C-alpha positions in Angstrom: 92.3 25.6 -23.3 90.4 26.4 -20.5 87.9 28.7 -18.3 88.7 30.8 -15.6 87.2 32.9 -12.7 88.9 35.9 -12.8 88.7 38.4 -10.3 89.2 42.0 -10.8 88.0 45.5 -9.2 85.3 42.9 -7.5 83.9 41.4 -9.8 84.1 38.3 -11.0 85.3 37.2 -14.2 84.5 33.9 -16.8 88.0 34.2 -19.0 89.0 30.9 -22.0 93.0 31.0 -21.4 95.7 29.3 -22.9 98.5 27.9 -21.4 102.1 27.9 -23.2 105.6 27.2 -21.8 108.5 29.0 -22.2 111.8 28.0 -21.1 110.8 26.4 -18.0 108.3 28.6 -17.2 104.2 28.5 -17.9 102.7 31.8 -19.5 98.5 32.5 -19.8 97.5 33.9 -22.7 94.0 34.9 -22.4 91.7 34.2 -25.3 88.6 35.7 -24.5 86.4 37.1 -21.4 83.2 35.8 -21.7 81.5 38.4 -19.2 81.0 38.4 -15.2 80.3 35.2 -14.2 77.0 36.7 -12.0 75.4 37.8 -15.1 76.6 34.3 -17.0 74.4 32.3 -14.0 72.2 33.9 -14.3 70.7 34.6 -17.5 71.7 30.1 -18.1 74.6 30.9 -20.7 76.8 29.7 -17.7 76.2 26.5 -17.6 75.6 26.5 -21.8 79.1 27.7 -21.9 80.7 25.2 -20.1 79.0 22.2 -22.0 80.6 24.2 -25.6 84.1 23.9 -23.1 83.4 20.2 -22.5 82.4 19.4 -25.9 85.4 20.8 -27.3 88.0 19.8 -24.9 87.1 16.4 -26.3 88.5 16.9 -29.7 91.0 18.9 -28.0 93.0 15.8 -26.0 92.4 14.1 -29.4 94.7 16.5 -31.2 97.3 17.2 -28.1 97.8 12.9 -27.9 98.7 13.5 -31.4 101.3 16.0 -31.1 102.7 13.8 -27.7 103.1 10.9 -30.0 100.5 9.4 -27.5 98.4 8.5 -30.7 99.7 8.0 -34.0 98.0 9.9 -37.2 97.9 7.0 -39.8 97.1 9.5 -42.9 97.5 13.7 -42.2 97.4 16.4 -44.9 98.5 20.2 -44.4 95.8 22.6 -44.9 96.8 26.2 -45.7 95.7 29.1 -44.2 92.8 29.9 -46.5 91.2 26.8 -45.2 91.5 27.0 -41.5 90.0 31.0 -42.0 87.2 29.5 -44.0 86.1 26.2 -41.0 86.8 29.4 -38.5 83.6 31.6 -39.7 82.1 28.1 -40.9 82.3 26.9 -37.9 80.9 30.0 -36.1 78.6 31.1 -38.0 79.5 34.4 -39.7 80.3 32.6 -43.3 75.8 32.5 -44.1 77.1 36.5 -43.6 79.8 37.3 -45.7 80.0 33.9 -48.1 80.2 36.3 -51.2 82.8 38.8 -49.5 84.7 35.8 -48.9 84.6 34.8 -52.4 85.5 38.0 -54.2 88.3 38.2 -50.8 89.7 34.7 -52.0 89.4 35.1 -56.4 90.9 38.8 -55.4 93.9 36.3 -53.6 93.9 34.3 -56.4 94.4 36.5 -59.2 97.0 38.0 -56.9 95.0 41.4 -57.4 96.3 42.7 -53.5 94.5 45.7 -53.8 91.0 44.3 -54.4 91.3 42.0 -51.5 92.3 44.9 -48.8 88.8 46.6 -49.5 87.2 43.6 -49.3 88.7 43.3 -46.5 87.6 46.4 -45.2 84.2 45.0 -45.7 84.4 42.3 -43.6 86.9 43.8 -40.5 84.1 45.7 -39.5 81.3 42.6 -39.2 83.3 40.8 -37.6 84.1 43.6 -35.6 80.4 43.8 -34.7 79.8 40.0 -34.7 82.7 39.3 -32.3 82.2 41.6 -29.7 81.2 41.9 -26.1 79.3 39.4 -24.7 80.6 37.0 -27.3 77.5 34.6 -26.5 76.1 37.3 -29.1 77.3 36.2 -32.4 74.6 33.9 -33.4 72.1 36.5 -32.6 73.9 39.4 -33.9 74.7 36.6 -37.2 71.5 36.1 -37.1 70.2 40.2 -37.6 72.9 40.5 -39.9 70.7 38.0 -42.5 67.5 39.9 -41.8 68.8 43.3 -42.7 70.0 41.2 -45.8 66.9 39.7 -46.6 68.4 36.2 -45.7 66.3 35.0 -42.7 62.0 36.2 -42.3 63.4 36.6 -39.1 66.1 36.1 -36.0 64.5 33.2 -33.8 66.7 33.4 -30.3 66.5 30.9 -28.2 66.9 30.8 -24.4 68.8 30.7 -22.2 69.4 34.1 -25.1 67.8 37.3 -25.4 67.3 38.8 -28.7 69.7 42.0 -28.8 68.5 45.6 -28.3 68.1 47.6 -31.6 71.1 50.1 -31.2 73.2 47.0 -31.5 71.0 45.7 -34.6 71.8 49.2 -35.7 75.5 49.1 -35.5 75.1 45.9 -37.7 73.0 47.2 -40.5 75.4 50.6 -40.2 79.2 47.3 -40.1 77.1 45.8 -42.8 76.8 49.4 -44.9 72.7 49.2 -45.3 70.8 52.6 -44.9 67.9 52.3 -42.4 64.8 51.4 -43.6 62.6 54.5 -42.1 59.7 51.4 -42.2 61.8 48.6 -39.5 61.4 52.0 -36.7 59.3 50.8 -33.9 
């Protein structure tokens, strides 16, 4: 995976792209469009994203080296999709917001209760959609606001270069959580 600047309609966008070989050809797949380069640069997010990408690139080099046989793994263990899913939610911060739903989903799947599992998934999906909406870099801010709405955090502190999300977006989070608006929260 790598960052790519893509120009479309006279505007430059920053994308995360993955290349895959299909026979003799290399195909590129856009994993995510992170936003307009100019806006990311002005807000200070561009430098932060690139630093973060470099940190993950170091991990990818090790994984690729093992896959290519350049390094020998001394021990290996297979993990299932449930552990991969859990790791994803933990690393992005979403786990703190949906821990109860995640536990219910796990129990429903263990019991083979697909109807209940589908119902729980139907509650998780709107949250994932709201949290990972564009701009993607605001996902942690959205999760913090969700934790405030759930009463798990006193306030959502946002550190520069990020900015507090708009009231309308907080309302979308409230809706995804299935919470009613608190009349005293209007400002």
